[in-house]
N, C-alpha and C positions, 0 to 999 in steps of 0.2 A: 581173611582171604578175600579175594576179589574175583569176579567172574568176567569182567569186561575190560580189564587193564593189566598190563605188566608194569613192573616198577624196577628202577635201578636206584639204589641208595649208595652214595659215595660218602664215606666217613672222612670228614676233614679235620676233626679234632676229637680227643677223648678216647675212651676205652669202654667196651661193653660186652654184652652177651647177646647172641643172635640165634634164633631158632628158625630153621627152614624145613618143613615137613618132618618134624620130630628129630631133626639132626641139630645138635648144639655146636656153636662155634664161638670162640673168643674173637672179638674184633677190635681194631684200633685204627687210628688215622692212616689213610692211604688205602684202606680196604674198599673194594667195590662189591656190592651185594646185588645179585641179579635175582629178581623175584618174578617168576612167570605167573600168569593168571591161574587161579585155582590152587596155588601153593599156600599152605598154612605157614604163617610167619609171625614173628614177634621180635622185639628188641628191648633190652634193658641196659641202662647206663651204669657203669661202675664208676667212671669219672665222666664229668659233663660231656655229652656227645653233641657234636655239630654234624649234621647230615644234609647233603643236597639230595633231594628226591626228584626223580624224573619219571613221569607217568606217560605211558603210551597205550592207546587202545581205542576202541570204537566209541566209548562214552566214559568221560572222566567226571563222575558224579559221586558225591558223598554217600549216596544210597547204595553204592556198590561195595559196601563193607559188611562182611559177615564176621561177627565176634563169637568165637567158640568159648573163650575164657576171658576173664577180666583181670585177674590177679596173677602175678608171676608164679606163686605156689600152685595155682590151678593149672597153669600152662605146663609146668614141670611135671605135674601128676598126669596130665593128659598125654604128654610125650612118653612117659614111662609106660603107660597102659597101651598106647597105640604104636609104639616103635616096632617095626617089623623085622 
C-alpha cells in the first residue's frame, strides 16, 4: 500500500489476478485498475502481463511502499482472514 500516492494501472497485454482491499479480480488486456492511496493491492500474472502505471500524489518515492506480505500464498491467506 501507499500513503502518498494514487495509482492507475492499465493492462495492455496478458492475463492475471488482482487484489484490491481483499477483493479478488481476474484481469486481462484492456482493464483499468484504479488504486487509491492506502488501498491494499497486489497483482500476479497468469500469462505475461504488460502494464502501464501512472502515479499521482504529493510525493512519488520508493519509500512510500508498505509490504504486508511477500508471497502470493501469504497474500491469499491475509485476504481470507481479513475479508469483511
